[in-house]
C-alpha positions in Angstrom: -22.9 -82.4 -46.3 -23.4 -86.2 -44.6 -21.9 -85.1 -40.9 -24.9 -83.2 -39.7 -28.4 -83.5 -40.0 -29.7 -80.4 -41.3 -33.7 -79.2 -41.2 -35.0 -78.8 -44.4 -38.5 -77.0 -43.3 -40.1 -74.7 -40.3 -39.6 -77.2 -37.6 -43.1 -77.9 -35.3 -43.1 -77.6 -31.6 -40.3 -75.8 -29.5 -36.9 -77.2 -29.6 -35.1 -78.0 -25.4 -32.2 -75.9 -26.2 -33.8 -72.7 -24.6 -35.8 -74.5 -22.3 -35.4 -74.4 -18.2 -32.1 -71.9 -19.0 -33.5 -68.6 -18.0 -30.2 -67.4 -17.5 -26.4 -68.4 -19.2 -25.0 -70.1 -16.5 -27.1 -69.3 -13.7 -26.0 -65.4 -14.4 -26.3 -62.7 -16.5 -29.4 -61.5 -18.5 -32.3 -64.1 -19.4 -31.7 -65.3 -23.0 -34.6 -65.0 -25.5 -36.4 -68.2 -26.8 -35.5 -68.1 -30.7 -37.9 -70.2 -32.8 -35.5 -71.8 -34.6 -37.3 -71.3 -38.0 -35.1 -67.7 -37.9 -32.1 -70.0 -38.2 -33.1 -71.2 -41.2 -32.6 -68.9 -44.8 -31.9 -70.4 -48.6 -30.0 -67.5 -50.1 -30.9 -65.8 -52.7 -29.0 -63.3 -54.8 -28.4 -60.1 -53.8 -30.7 -57.8 -55.7 -28.7 -55.5 -57.9 -28.7 -52.1 -56.0 -28.6 -48.8 -57.9 -25.2 -47.2 -56.8 -25.5 -44.1 -54.9 -24.1 -41.2 -56.7 -22.5 -38.6 -54.3 -22.9 -34.9 -54.1 -19.2 -34.5 -53.3 -15.8 -35.7 -53.4 -13.6 -35.5 -50.3 -11.6 -32.3 -52.6 -14.8 -30.5 -52.7 -14.9 -30.0 -48.9 -12.8 -27.2 -47.4 -10.0 -29.8 -45.5 -6.7 -27.8 -45.1 -3.6 -28.9 -47.6 -2.7 -31.4 -44.9 -6.0 -33.5 -44.1 -6.9 -33.4 -47.7 -2.9 -35.0 -48.3 -3.5 -37.6 -45.7 -6.9 -38.5 -47.0 -5.8 -38.8 -50.3 -2.7 -41.4 -48.9 -5.2 -43.5 -47.7 -6.6 -43.5 -51.5 -10.2 -41.9 -50.3 -11.8 -40.0 -53.4 -15.7 -40.5 -53.1 -17.7 -39.9 -50.6 -19.8 -42.7 -49.0 -23.5 -41.8 -48.5 -23.2 -41.5 -44.8 -19.8 -39.5 -45.4 -21.6 -37.6 -48.3 -25.0 -36.5 -46.3 -22.8 -36.3 -42.8 -19.6 -34.2 -43.1 -21.4 -31.2 -44.4 -23.9 -30.8 -41.1 -20.3 -31.4 -39.1 -18.5 -28.7 -40.8 -21.1 -26.4 -40.1 -21.6 -27.6 -36.5 -24.1 -28.7 -36.5 -25.6 -32.0 -33.6 -26.6 -34.8 -36.0 -28.0 -38.3 -35.4 -26.8 -40.9 -37.9 -28.4 -44.1 -38.3 -26.3 -45.9 -40.6 -24.9 -50.0 -40.7 -21.6 -51.1 -39.3 -19.2 -50.8 -42.2 -20.6 -47.9 -43.8 -17.3 -45.5 -43.5 -18.8 -43.5 -40.2 -15.2 -43.1 -38.5 -14.8 -40.3 -41.5 -17.6 -39.1 -41.7 -17.1 -37.8 -38.0 -13.3 -37.7 -37.6 -12.8 -35.6 -40.8 -15.0 -32.3 -40.1 -13.9 -32.7 -36.4 -10.0 -32.7 -36.7 -10.7 -30.0 -39.4 -12.3 -28.1 -36.5 -9.6 -28.8 -34.2 -6.3 -27.7 -35.8 -5.4 -24.1 -33.3 -7.9 -25.5 -30.6 -5.7 -24.0 -27.4 -7.8 -26.2 -24.3 -7.4 -29.2 -24.6 -8.2 -32.1 -24.2 -11.7 -30.3 -26.7 -13.1 -34.0 -28.4 -15.0 -37.0 -26.5 -15.7 -40.2 -28.6 -17.2 -43.1 -26.7 -17.4 -46.3 -28.4 -18.8 -49.9 -27.2 -15.7 -51.6 -27.2 -11.9 -52.1 -27.0 -11.5 -53.0 -30.5 -14.0 -49.8 -31.9 -12.3 -47.6 -29.7 -8.6 -49.0 -30.9 -10.3 -48.8 -35.2 -11.3 -45.2 -34.3 -7.7 -44.1 -32.7 -6.0 -45.6 -35.8 -7.8 -43.8 -38.3 -7.5 -40.6 -36.1 -3.7 -41.1 -36.2 -3.3 -41.5 -40.0 -6.0 -38.6 -40.5 -4.2 -36.2 -38.4 -0.4 -36.9 -40.1 1.2 -33.6 -39.7 -1.5 -31.4 -37.7 0.2 -31.6 -34.4 -2.8 -33.2 -33.0 -2.9 -36.2 -30.0 -5.3 -38.5 -28.7 -5.2 -40.8 -25.5 -6.9 -44.0 -26.2 -8.6 -44.9 -23.2 -9.8 -48.9 -22.6 -9.9 -51.6 -19.6 -7.8 -54.8 -21.0 -4.4 -52.7 -21.4 -2.3 -51.4 -18.4 -3.8 -47.8 -16.9 0.0 -46.3 -16.4 0.2 -45.8 -20.2 -3.3 -44.0 -20.2 -2.5 -41.7 -17.1 0.7 -40.3 -18.8 -1.0 -39.9 -21.8 -3.6 -38.0 -20.4 -1.4 -35.6 -18.8 0.0 -34.6 -22.0 -3.3 -33.0 -22.7 -4.6 -34.9 -25.9 -6.6 -32.9 -28.0 -8.9 -36.5 -28.5 -9.8 -39.0 -25.9 -10.6 -42.1 -27.4 -12.4 -44.7 -25.2 -14.9 -46.5 -23.4 -17.7 -46.1 -20.9 -16.1 -47.9 -17.9 -12.3 -46.9 -18.7 -13.5 -43.6 -19.2 -15.6 -43.2 -16.1 -13.2 -45.1 -13.7 -10.3 -42.7 -15.0 -12.9 -39.5 -14.1 -13.3 -40.9 -10.7 -9.5 -40.8 -10.6 -9.6 -37.3 -11.4 -7.1 -38.1 -14.1 -10.1 -37.2 -17.1 -11.1 -33.3 -17.1 -13.9 -32.8 -19.7 -14.0 -29.3 -18.7 -13.1 -27.8 -22.2 -14.7 -30.9 -24.3 -16.5 -29.1 -27.5 -17.3 -32.0 -29.6 -19.0 -35.2 -28.4 -19.2 -38.5 -30.1 -21.3 -41.3 -29.5 -20.7 -44.1 -31.5 -22.3 -47.8 -31.9 -24.8 -46.2 -29.1 -27.8 -48.6 -29.4 -24.5 -51.2 -28.8 -24.0 -49.4 -25.6 -27.1 -49.1 -24.2 -27.5 -53.7 -24.6 -24.1 -53.4 -22.4 -25.8 -51.3 -19.5 -23.5 -48.6 -20.4 -26.2 -46.0 -20.1 -25.2 -45.0 -16.0 -21.5 -44.2 -16.9 -22.5 -42.1 -20.3 -25.0 -40.3 -18.4 -22.3 -39.7 -16.0 -19.6 -38.7 -18.1 -21.7 -36.5 -20.2 -22.8 -34.6 -17.8 -19.4 -33.4 -17.0 -18.9 -32.0 -20.7 -20.4 -28.3 -21.6 -23.9 -27.9 -22.5 -22.8 -26.1 -25.7 -21.1 -28.6 -27.0 -21.9 -30.3 -31.1 -22.7 -33.7 -30.4 -22.7 -36.3 -32.9 -24.8 -39.9 -32.3 -24.2 -42.5 -34.4 -26.5 -45.9 -34.0 -27.7 -48.8 -36.6 -31.1 -48.4 -34.6 -33.3 -45.9 -33.2 -35.1 -47.2 -30.0 -36.9 -44.9 -27.3 -33.9 -45.3 -24.8 -31.4 -43.8 -27.9 -34.2 -41.3 -28.4 -34.2 -40.3 -24.7 -30.5 -40.2 -25.6 -31.3 -37.3 -28.4 -33.2 -35.7 -26.6 -31.4 -34.9 -23.3 -27.7 -34.6 -24.8 -28.8 -33.1 -28.5 -29.9 -29.7 -29.4 -32.2 -29.3 -32.4 -30.1 -33.2 -34.2 -30.2 -32.8 -38.1 -30.8 -36.9 -38.9 -29.2 -38.5 -41.3 -30.3 -41.7 -42.0 -28.2 -44.3 -45.0 -29.4 -47.2 -43.1 -30.4 -50.5 -45.0 -32.2 -53.8 -44.2 -30.2 -56.3 -42.6 -32.3 -59.2 -44.0 -29.0 -61.3 -44.3 -31.2 -63.3 -47.1 -27.9 -63.5 -49.4 -26.6 -65.7 -46.5 -27.6 -69.2 -46.7 -28.8 -70.0 -43.0 -29.5 -73.2 -41.4 -29.5 -75.4 -37.9 -27.4 -78.6 -37.2 -29.4 -80.7 -34.7 -27.0 -82.2 -31.5 -27.6 -84.5 -29.0 -25.1 -83.2 -26.2 -22.2 -80.8 -26.0 -19.5 -83.6 -27.0 -21.9 -84.2 -30.3 -21.9 -80.4 -30.7 -18.1 -80.4 -30.5 -17.4 -83.4 -32.5 -19.6 -82.1 -35.5 -17.6 -79.0 -35.5 -14.3 -80.5 -35.7 -15.4 -82.6 -38.6 -17.0 -80.2 -40.4 -13.6 -77.7 -39.7 -11.7 -80.5 -41.3 -13.5 -79.4 -44.4 -11.4 -77.1 -46.9 -15.0 -75.2 -47.8 -14.8 -73.8 -44.5 -11.8 -71.4 -45.3 -12.5 -68.5 -43.4 -14.9 -69.2 -40.1 -16.1 -67.4 -37.1 -17.0 -69.3 -34.3 -19.5 -68.0 -31.3 -19.8 -69.1 -28.3 -21.5 -68.1 -25.2 -18.4 -67.7 -22.3 -15.4 -66.3 -22.4 -13.9 -69.9 -20.7 -15.9 -71.8 -23.2 -14.9 -70.1 -25.7 -11.1 -70.4 -25.1 -11.5 -74.3 -24.2 -13.1 -74.6 -27.4 -10.3 -72.8 -29.3 -8.0 -74.8 -27.2 -9.5 -78.1 -28.4 -9.5 -77.4 -32.4 -6.0 -76.3 -32.3 -5.6 -79.4 -31.3 -7.1 -81.3 -33.9 -5.5 -79.7 -36.5 -7.2 -77.0 -36.8 -5.9 -73.4 -36.5 -7.6 -71.7 -34.6 -7.3 -68.4 -32.2 -10.2 -67.1 -29.6 -11.1 -63.6 -28.6 -13.0 -63.1 -25.5 -12.7 -60.8 -22.4 -10.3 -62.0 -20.4 -8.0 -61.5 -23.3 -6.0 -57.7 -22.6 -6.1 -55.4 -25.5 -2.8 -56.3 -27.2 -3.6 -59.8 -27.1 -7.0 -59.5 -28.9 -5.4 -57.3 -31.8 -3.0 -59.6 -32.1 -5.9 -62.4 -32.5 -8.0 -60.3 -34.5 -5.0 -59.5 -37.0 -3.7 -62.8 -37.1 -7.5 -64.4 -38.5 -7.5 -60.9 -40.7 -4.5 -62.1 -42.5 -5.0 -65.3 -42.7 -2.7 -66.7 -40.5 -5.4 -68.9 -39.0 -8.5 -70.5 -40.4 -11.5 -69.9 -37.3 -11.9 -67.7 -35.2 -14.0 -68.6 -31.5 -15.4 -65.1 -29.7 -17.8 -64.2 -27.4 -20.1 -61.4 -29.1 -17.3 -59.1 -28.3 -16.6 -59.5 -31.9 -20.3 -59.4 -33.6 -20.1 -55.4 -33.8 -17.7 -52.8 -34.7 -15.0 -54.8 -36.3 -13.7 -55.3 -39.7 -12.9 -58.1 -40.7 -13.3 -59.2 -44.1 -14.1 -62.1 -46.5 -15.4 -64.4 -43.7 -17.0 -67.5 -45.1 -18.7 -69.1 -42.5 -20.3 -67.8 -39.5 -21.1 -71.0 -36.8 -23.2 -70.0 -33.5 -22.0 -72.5 -31.3 -24.2 -71.5 -29.0 -27.8 -69.4 -29.7 -27.1 -65.8 -29.0 -29.4 -63.9 -26.1 -31.3 -62.6 -28.9 -32.3 -62.4 -32.4 -30.9 -58.6 -33.0 -27.4 -60.6 -31.5 -28.3 -63.4 -34.1 -28.0 -60.8 -37.4 -25.1 -59.2 -36.0 -23.1 -62.3 -36.0 -23.9 -63.9 -39.2 -23.5 -60.0 -40.9 -19.9 -60.8 -40.6 -19.9 -63.2 -43.7 -21.6 -62.5 -46.9 -20.4 -59.0 -47.4 -19.6 -57.1 -50.4 -21.9 -59.0 -52.4 -20.9 -62.0 -51.4 -23.0 -65.3 -50.8 -22.2 -65.8 -47.1 -23.0 -69.3 -45.1 -24.7 -70.0 -41.0 -25.0 -72.7 -39.4 -26.4 -72.6 -35.7 -26.4 -76.2 -33.4 -29.7 -76.4 -31.7 -30.7 -79.4 -29.7 -31.8 -82.4 -31.1 -35.5 -82.1 -31.4 -37.9 -85.1 -29.7 
């Protein structure tokens, strides 16, 4: 493609794109320097994986007839690796640590046995599920509703970005499940709308992400209000010293199930695009996106305002675009995601809120308009493309090397 300058090999020396920018916009976390060579990769064909042979089908588990019907209705027959190895332990009431990549079916691996256990429980709320983002909490709540049809089990979704009045009403109805994000949960606990005295099951989903986002103090405060003899399920993509500390503090004799696969992303074609300045970067991006080869594109930016301005610019340039960021309320974010998933818009411009926990199929390209905070964030970003064995493409804008 003639409209941008690609790098053919390992660059020499540090470029200027991160120098002198110790903090993003003068505030926030310090951005770590990432050598541009790490943004370059010639895609290799994904090696054929030996298919996992599941030990169980869903029909093998002692779920109620109604729950089995709901599972079949969703088209689930054979368990995934995480479901196969997790559900039996959860059914036995054991604490479980699940190490798994996003998109492996872990939500069903904890929801199904919990739903089976909670049927007939009178003391409620009895289940607390904590997730790092509104979108992930929403997805968990939607799956809960599908699986719990006809079982007289109810949930309250407790997340920021939406009016709190409805959530307070839902909480007053004493739901069986509370599914939420740490900030709003803590707020409603402080206001005495959330009582966790009867919680018998606690789920921490994407625990590593919650720590990355600075939620550890809130999580500690929330968990300390739950009974000590609860069942605890923790899911994470990685085990860090901080995660290990949480495991030691929050769980008792947990069973660890690790089904994580390496996220090398070698099947994703990765390269850098050198730009002179911000206007040149916008010009190149606009020109690229006019190319029909960019079928379904996720563009990552650094700030909420920058992401919105960029999306508006693309839209005004004849490129159908939608933005997703923290300044949008929950319903706006859900609408934006649906438009992108359904193909009504070709480009979604996002902050890192969209990098994890969201199921966005068939993304052809990921473009890092702004470089990520860390290399781990980079891996999560580009992991949105090249799924299900397809070859993906990722471009990262950097300052022109002198």
